[in-house]
C-alpha positions in Angstrom: 53.7 83.8 170.6 55.2 85.4 167.5 57.1 82.3 166.5 54.3 79.7 167.3 52.4 77.7 164.7 49.3 76.1 166.2 48.2 72.9 164.5 44.9 71.0 165.1 42.6 68.4 163.6 38.9 68.2 163.9 36.4 65.7 162.6 32.7 66.1 162.0 29.8 64.5 160.1 27.8 66.7 157.7 24.7 64.7 158.3 24.2 65.9 161.8 20.5 66.3 162.7 18.5 68.2 165.3 17.9 66.3 168.5 15.5 68.9 169.9 12.2 70.3 168.7 9.6 72.9 169.6 6.1 72.5 170.8 3.3 74.5 172.3 3.4 74.8 176.1 2.3 71.6 177.8 2.7 69.4 174.7 5.6 67.1 174.0 8.0 68.1 171.2 8.0 65.7 168.3 11.0 65.5 166.0 11.2 63.3 163.0 14.8 62.3 162.5 16.1 60.6 159.4 18.8 58.0 159.8 20.9 59.1 156.9 24.6 58.7 157.6 27.3 60.1 155.4 31.1 60.2 155.3 33.0 62.0 158.0 35.0 65.2 157.2 38.4 65.7 158.7 40.1 69.1 158.7 43.7 70.0 159.6 44.7 73.5 160.2 47.8 75.5 161.0 47.6 79.2 162.1 50.0 81.7 163.5 49.9 85.3 164.7 50.2 86.4 161.0 47.2 84.4 159.8 46.4 81.0 158.3 49.4 79.0 157.3 47.6 75.9 155.8 44.3 74.2 155.8 43.6 70.6 154.7 40.2 68.8 154.2 39.5 65.2 153.6 36.5 62.9 153.4 37.2 59.5 155.0 35.7 56.6 157.0 38.2 57.2 159.8 40.2 60.0 161.3 43.5 61.3 160.1 46.2 58.7 159.8 49.8 59.5 160.7 51.0 59.4 157.1 48.4 62.0 156.2 49.4 64.1 159.2 53.1 63.9 158.3 52.3 65.0 154.7 50.3 68.0 156.1 53.3 68.9 158.4 55.7 68.7 155.5 53.5 71.0 153.5 53.2 73.5 156.5 57.0 73.5 156.7 57.3 74.2 153.0 54.9 77.1 153.3 57.0 78.4 156.3 60.2 78.1 154.2 58.6 79.9 151.2 57.7 82.9 153.4 61.0 82.9 155.3 59.4 82.0 158.7 62.4 80.1 160.1 62.6 79.1 163.7 58.9 78.6 164.4 57.6 76.2 167.0 55.0 73.8 165.8 52.4 73.3 168.6 49.8 70.6 168.5 
């Protein structure tokens, strides 16, 4: 595990709303939900046993494209070279 770099991508929408509500016992819960929809946020992260290697954030209509992922990987490898972390395994 000492030479492993774990890489992952996660997407989420910042306009997530509650789907549950509270009410008095025996009464139905009423929740007013707005239909506002915003852009999705996509995060890319790389961590190792020493800590965070790199984190990327982007706002887009779709998930991470392969060109963006490759640019992120190149940046991760540059960071590894800068800190003399040769021979690490990138795990997705």
